C-alpha positions as CSV (number, residue, x, y, z in Angstrom):
1,M,0.0,0.2,-0.2
2,P,1.2,3.8,-0.9
3,S,2.5,5.6,2.1
4,N,0.5,8.6,1.6
5,A,-3.0,6.1,1.3
6,P,-5.0,6.7,3.5
7,A,-5.7,3.3,6.2
8,P,-8.2,0.7,5.8
9,R,-11.2,1.2,8.2
10,V,-11.2,-1.5,10.8
11,G,-14.3,-2.0,13.2
12,E,-17.6,-1.1,12.3
13,V,-18.4,2.3,11.5
14,Q,-21.9,3.7,11.3
15,K,-23.8,6.2,9.5
16,V,-26.9,8.2,8.4
17,L,-26.7,9.3,4.9
18,R,-28.8,11.3,2.5
19,S,-30.7,9.9,-0.5
20,S,-31.3,11.7,-3.6
21,D,-34.8,12.7,-2.6
22,G,-33.4,13.7,1.0
23,T,-34.2,10.5,2.9
24,E,-31.8,9.1,5.8
25,I,-30.6,6.0,5.4
26,F,-29.3,4.1,8.3
27,A,-25.8,2.3,7.2
28,R,-23.3,0.5,8.7
29,A,-19.9,-1.2,7.7
30,V,-18.0,-3.5,10.2
31,G,-13.7,-5.1,9.2
32,R,-11.2,-3.9,6.7
33,S,-12.5,-1.5,4.1
34,D,-9.6,-2.5,2.2
35,N,-11.6,-6.0,1.4
36,P,-13.8,-7.0,-1.2
37,S,-16.7,-6.0,-0.1
38,L,-20.4,-7.8,0.6
39,V,-23.6,-5.7,0.9
40,F,-26.2,-7.4,2.5
41,V,-29.7,-6.1,2.3
42,H,-32.8,-7.3,5.0
43,G,-36.2,-8.7,4.8
44,F,-39.4,-7.5,4.9
45,A,-40.5,-5.9,8.3
46,F,-36.9,-6.2,9.6
47,S,-33.8,-4.0,9.9
48,G,-30.1,-4.5,9.2
49,M,-29.8,-6.3,13.2
50,V,-30.8,-9.1,11.6
51,W,-26.8,-9.7,10.5
52,D,-26.0,-9.2,13.6
53,E,-24.3,-12.6,14.7
54,L,-23.2,-12.6,10.9
55,F,-21.1,-9.8,11.2
56,K,-19.1,-11.2,14.1
57,D,-17.9,-14.0,11.9
58,K,-14.6,-14.1,12.0
59,N,-14.1,-16.6,8.6
60,L,-16.3,-13.4,7.3
61,L,-14.3,-10.6,8.3
62,R,-11.1,-12.1,7.6
63,E,-11.6,-12.0,3.7
64,F,-14.6,-9.4,3.5
65,Y,-15.7,-6.3,4.0
66,L,-19.4,-6.6,5.0
67,V,-22.1,-4.2,5.2
68,S,-25.2,-3.5,5.7
69,Y,-28.4,-1.1,5.6
70,D,-31.8,-0.7,6.2
71,M,-34.3,-0.1,3.4
72,R,-36.6,2.9,3.3
73,G,-39.5,2.6,5.2
74,H,-37.6,0.0,7.4
75,G,-35.5,0.1,10.8
76,R,-33.8,3.2,11.3
77,S,-33.9,5.0,8.1
78,G,-36.4,7.0,6.6
79,K,-40.3,6.5,6.0
80,P,-41.5,8.3,3.3
81,K,-45.3,8.2,3.1
82,R,-45.8,8.6,-0.6
83,E,-46.1,6.2,-3.7
84,K,-43.6,7.9,-5.2
85,D,-41.5,8.0,-2.6
86,H,-40.9,3.9,-3.2
87,A,-39.9,4.3,-6.9
88,S,-37.7,1.5,-8.1
89,R,-34.7,4.4,-8.9
90,L,-34.9,5.7,-4.8
91,Y,-34.1,2.2,-4.1
92,A,-31.3,2.7,-6.5
93,D,-30.3,5.8,-5.5
94,D,-30.3,4.7,-1.6
95,F,-28.0,1.9,-2.7
96,A,-25.6,4.4,-4.2
97,A,-25.7,6.8,-1.4
98,V,-23.9,3.6,0.3
99,V,-21.5,2.7,-2.2
100,K,-20.3,6.2,-2.1
101,A,-20.4,6.2,2.0
102,F,-18.1,3.2,2.3
103,N,-15.6,3.8,-0.8
104,L,-17.2,0.3,-2.2
105,K,-15.8,-0.8,-5.5
106,S,-18.5,-3.2,-7.0
107,P,-19.5,-5.1,-4.0
108,I,-21.7,-8.3,-4.1
109,L,-25.0,-7.6,-3.2
110,I,-26.7,-10.3,-1.0
111,G,-30.3,-9.6,-0.7
112,W,-32.6,-11.6,2.4
113,S,-36.2,-11.7,1.4
114,L,-37.4,-8.9,0.3
115,G,-34.3,-7.6,0.3
116,G,-33.6,-9.9,-3.0
117,T,-35.6,-7.2,-5.1
118,V,-32.8,-4.0,-4.7
119,A,-30.6,-6.2,-6.9
120,C,-33.7,-5.1,-9.2
121,D,-33.4,-1.6,-8.8
122,I,-30.0,-1.6,-8.9
123,C,-29.4,-3.0,-12.4
124,A,-31.8,-0.8,-14.0
125,Y,-30.6,2.2,-13.0
126,L,-26.8,1.7,-11.8
127,P,-25.4,-1.1,-14.5
128,K,-22.6,-2.9,-13.6
129,A,-22.4,-1.6,-9.8
130,I,-22.0,-5.2,-8.6
131,S,-20.1,-7.6,-9.6
132,G,-23.0,-10.7,-8.7
133,I,-26.4,-11.2,-6.4
134,V,-26.9,-13.7,-3.5
135,Y,-30.7,-14.6,-3.0
136,V,-31.2,-15.7,0.5
137,A,-34.5,-17.0,-0.1
138,G,-34.7,-14.0,-2.1
139,F,-37.5,-12.3,-4.3
140,P,-35.8,-11.2,-7.0
141,Y,-39.0,-8.5,-7.7
142,T,-41.8,-7.5,-7.1
143,G,-45.2,-7.6,-8.6
144,P,-47.6,-11.1,-9.1
145,V,-44.7,-13.1,-9.5
146,M,-44.6,-12.8,-5.3
147,N,-47.3,-14.7,-5.4
148,T,-46.3,-17.7,-6.7
149,I,-43.0,-17.4,-4.3
150,A,-44.4,-16.7,-1.5
151,T,-45.9,-19.3,0.7
152,P,-49.4,-19.5,1.6
153,K,-48.5,-18.9,5.2
154,I,-47.1,-15.5,4.9
155,L,-49.4,-14.5,1.7
156,G,-52.2,-14.9,4.7
157,M,-50.7,-12.7,7.6
158,L,-50.0,-9.9,5.5
159,P,-53.3,-7.9,6.1
160,G,-52.0,-8.0,10.0
161,F,-48.6,-5.7,8.7
162,Y,-51.4,-3.5,7.2
163,S,-54.1,-3.2,10.2
164,T,-54.9,0.3,11.5
165,D,-57.8,-0.7,12.9
166,D,-57.1,-3.4,15.2
167,V,-53.9,-3.4,17.5
168,V,-54.4,-6.7,18.9
169,Y,-54.5,-8.5,15.6
170,S,-51.1,-6.3,14.4
171,A,-49.0,-7.4,17.1
172,T,-49.9,-10.9,17.4
173,T,-49.5,-11.1,13.5
174,K,-45.5,-9.9,13.9
175,I,-45.3,-12.2,16.9
176,E,-46.1,-15.1,14.7
177,F,-43.9,-13.6,12.2
178,I,-40.6,-13.8,13.7
179,D,-41.4,-17.3,15.5
180,I,-42.2,-18.8,11.7
181,N,-39.1,-17.3,10.7
182,L,-37.1,-19.3,12.8
183,K,-35.9,-23.5,13.2
184,D,-36.7,-23.5,16.9
185,P,-38.2,-20.1,17.9
186,S,-38.9,-22.2,21.4
187,N,-34.9,-22.2,22.0
188,T,-33.8,-18.9,20.1
189,P,-32.7,-16.6,22.5
190,V,-35.3,-14.0,23.5
191,S,-32.8,-11.2,23.0
192,I,-32.4,-12.3,19.5
193,K,-36.5,-12.1,19.3
194,W,-37.2,-9.5,20.9
195,A,-34.6,-7.3,18.7
196,W,-36.2,-8.6,15.4
197,L,-39.6,-7.8,16.7
198,G,-38.8,-4.6,17.9
199,G,-37.6,-3.8,14.3
200,T,-40.9,-4.7,12.7
201,V,-42.4,-2.4,15.3
202,M,-40.7,0.7,13.8
203,Q,-42.7,0.0,10.4
204,G,-46.1,1.1,10.2
205,P,-48.9,0.0,8.2
206,A,-49.0,2.1,5.4
207,D,-45.3,1.5,5.4
208,S,-45.5,-2.5,4.7
209,L,-48.4,-1.8,2.3
210,L,-45.8,0.7,0.6
211,V,-42.6,-1.5,0.2
212,V,-44.6,-4.4,-1.0
213,S,-46.3,-2.9,-3.6
214,R,-44.1,-1.0,-5.5
215,V,-43.1,-1.4,-8.7
216,Q,-40.4,-2.6,-10.5
217,D,-39.2,-3.6,-14.2
218,P,-36.9,-6.7,-14.4
219,E,-36.0,-6.2,-18.0
220,K,-32.5,-5.2,-17.0
221,L,-31.9,-7.7,-13.9
222,H,-32.8,-10.3,-17.0
223,Q,-30.5,-8.6,-19.6
224,A,-27.5,-8.2,-16.9
225,G,-28.5,-12.3,-15.8
226,L,-27.7,-13.0,-20.0
227,A,-24.7,-11.1,-19.7
228,G,-23.3,-13.1,-17.3
229,L,-23.9,-11.5,-13.5
230,P,-23.5,-14.3,-11.3
231,L,-26.3,-15.5,-9.2
232,L,-26.2,-17.4,-6.4
233,L,-29.9,-18.5,-4.9
234,I,-29.2,-19.9,-1.3
235,N,-32.3,-21.8,-0.1
236,A,-34.2,-23.7,2.7
237,S,-35.8,-26.7,2.7
238,A,-38.1,-26.0,5.7
239,D,-38.3,-22.3,4.8
240,K,-42.1,-20.9,6.0
241,L,-42.3,-18.2,3.8
242,I,-40.4,-18.5,0.4
243,Q,-41.0,-21.5,-1.8
244,G,-37.0,-21.9,-3.1
245,D,-37.9,-24.2,-6.3
246,A,-40.5,-21.0,-6.9
247,V,-36.9,-18.9,-6.7
248,E,-34.8,-21.1,-8.8
249,K,-38.1,-21.1,-11.7
250,T,-38.4,-17.4,-12.6
251,V,-35.0,-16.4,-12.8
252,K,-33.0,-19.8,-14.2
253,P,-33.8,-18.8,-18.1
254,Y,-31.9,-15.5,-17.6
255,F,-28.8,-15.9,-15.7
256,K,-26.2,-17.9,-17.5
257,D,-23.9,-18.0,-13.9
258,L,-26.2,-19.9,-11.5
259,E,-25.6,-21.4,-8.6
260,V,-28.4,-23.0,-5.8
261,H,-27.5,-24.0,-2.8
262,T,-30.1,-25.8,-0.4
263,V,-30.0,-25.6,3.2
264,E,-31.6,-29.4,3.9
265,G,-33.9,-28.4,6.7
266,G,-33.1,-24.7,7.1
267,S,-35.3,-22.0,8.0
268,H,-36.5,-18.7,6.3
269,V,-33.1,-17.1,8.5
270,M,-30.8,-19.9,7.8
271,F,-28.0,-17.4,8.0
272,Y,-28.7,-17.4,12.0
273,D,-30.0,-20.6,12.2
274,D,-27.3,-22.4,10.0
275,Q,-24.9,-20.0,9.9
276,E,-21.8,-21.8,9.7
277,E,-23.1,-23.7,6.2
278,F,-24.4,-20.0,5.1
279,V,-21.1,-18.8,5.5
280,Q,-19.3,-21.5,3.8
281,V,-21.8,-21.3,1.0
282,L,-21.4,-17.4,0.5
283,R,-17.6,-17.5,1.0
284,R,-16.8,-19.9,-1.9
285,F,-19.1,-17.8,-4.0
286,A,-17.8,-14.4,-3.3
287,R,-13.8,-16.0,-3.5
288,R,-14.8,-17.0,-7.3
289,V,-16.4,-14.0,-8.2
290,Y,-14.0,-11.4,-7.1
291,S,-11.5,-13.8,-8.3
292,R,-12.5,-13.4,-11.9
293,K,-13.2,-9.9,-11.6
294,L,-9.7,-9.2,-10.0
295,P,-7.0,-11.4,-11.7
296,G,-3.9,-12.4,-9.7
297,S,-6.5,-12.1,-6.7
298,K,-5.0,-14.5,-3.7
299,L,-9.2,-15.1,-2.3
């Protein structure tokens, strides 16, 4: 490293950024900033707190710079209330603000559940901004396809998130939502469950409806896949929210470079319940993507 180059950041850094429309976006990063970067996007109603245990993983931190942010309408980020405030371009701008703030170089995007849809926004408005995509039980984009990918269980629960006149219904829906994400909720530390539940409470009914019903166009995502953008699907055989085979069927015609891994017996939060296996699969994919992108890389 040249003597006049800035020293790499080490340890966790938190920032509140401003997107192009002024919406605040909460983001954080951990690890060495000179490592190849992985950007993690959480799922519906949650926040970046779901990655807390993963962001302590020594194997990941040894090789990668880990970044996460709360999507607009979620967690500690802003929650604009108009439909136009959830345009696809603005979600791309949110990602661009994170990339700029942490000086990232064409990171890999890891999108869990609804967080997977952000890749579609990026491909539509920020061509070649990412080196690869990982769908972690992820939706590739919003629209009618969500009804074929989501399980009847979670589709039936959505009205509880939108309810404005029944506090008990809303609260019990969110409590049950936490449980169905997990492999064994009765043996999951209450500190984890309550932290995740707290994240869902930060999202109001109007926010929930806006983030699920926003409009996306998958054309540029499909073009990127056909042009060779690498995609890894990490599914779980006991997922109660997402049907992994339906995700694979949806994306397979459009991604020339497609890997699929199923965590046997895994839950919707397999990155938490089966962290060791998840990390192993993610590291292998990221190493391949970055070594192909950077000839001579030691990854």
